[in-house]
DRENMARZA-937333 format. One record per residue (C-alpha): x, y, z; chain; residue number from 1. Coordinates in steps of 0.25 Angstrom, whole numbers. Example, Ala and Ser with C-alpha at 12.3 -4.5 7.8 and 13.67 -1.06 7.14 Angstrom:
residues 2
SITE   east  north     up  cadena  num
SITE     49    -18     31       A    1
SITE     55     -4     29       A    2
END
This chain:
residues 86
SITE   east  north     up  cadena  num
SITE    336    478    696       A    1
SITE    351    478    698       A    2
SITE    357    487    708       A    3
SITE    372    485    704       A    4
SITE    377    491    691       A    5
SITE    384    479    687       A    6
SITE    372    471    689       A    7
SITE    364    480    680       A    8
SITE    374    479    669       A    9
SITE    374    464    670       A   10
SITE    359    465    668       A   11
SITE    360    473    656       A   12
SITE    371    464    650       A   13
SITE    362    452    653       A   14
SITE    350    458    646       A   15
SITE    359    461    633       A   16
SITE    365    447    633       A   17
SITE    351    441    635       A   18
SITE    346    449    623       A   19
SITE    358    445    615       A   20
SITE    357    430    619       A   21
SITE    342    430    616       A   22
SITE    344    436    602       A   23
SITE    355    426    599       A   24
SITE    347    414    604       A   25
SITE    335    419    596       A   26
SITE    344    420    583       A   27
SITE    349    406    586       A   28
SITE    335    400    587       A   29
SITE    330    407    575       A   30
SITE    342    402    567       A   31
SITE    340    387    572       A   32
SITE    325    388    568       A   33
SITE    328    393    554       A   34
SITE    338    382    552       A   35
SITE    330    371    557       A   36
SITE    318    375    549       A   37
SITE    326    376    537       A   38
SITE    332    362    539       A   39
SITE    318    357    542       A   40
SITE    312    363    529       A   41
SITE    322    355    521       A   42
SITE    331    366    517       A   43
SITE    344    365    524       A   44
SITE    350    378    518       A   45
SITE    364    379    521       A   46
SITE    363    394    523       A   47
SITE    352    393    534       A   48
SITE    361    382    541       A   49
SITE    373    391    540       A   50
SITE    366    403    546       A   51
SITE    360    394    557       A   52
SITE    374    389    560       A   53
SITE    379    403    561       A   54
SITE    369    407    571       A   55
SITE    371    395    579       A   56
SITE    386    398    579       A   57
SITE    384    412    583       A   58
SITE    375    408    594       A   59
SITE    386    399    599       A   60
SITE    397    409    598       A   61
SITE    389    419    606       A   62
SITE    386    409    617       A   63
SITE    371    408    615       A   64
SITE    373    393    613       A   65
SITE    385    384    616       A   66
SITE    394    379    604       A   67
SITE    390    365    606       A   68
SITE    375    369    605       A   69
SITE    378    376    592       A   70
SITE    385    364    586       A   71
SITE    373    355    590       A   72
SITE    363    365    583       A   73
SITE    372    365    571       A   74
SITE    373    350    570       A   75
SITE    359    348    572       A   76
SITE    355    358    561       A   77
SITE    365    352    551       A   78
SITE    360    338    554       A   79
SITE    345    342    552       A   80
SITE    349    349    539       A   81
SITE    356    336    535       A   82
SITE    344    328    538       A   83
SITE    335    337    531       A   84
SITE    343    337    519       A   85
SITE    341    322    517       A   86
END
């Protein structure tokens, strides 16, 4: 238990940030799974890809993942969609 008011405030802020980050990470993972399953199913729908890219970009903007990681995710998803389309 924190004895100092600023330490108690920092603990409260950390809990809020943890919940926010956990929710964002869960949203990102769910979107990735949805896009990957759609691509593997053979239906590389552009709307699903666009929504997946949007979630990836938002996660990068919020700092959940780095921008290079977001670019890598998007590149790999588009490459797998291109392979599945053949």
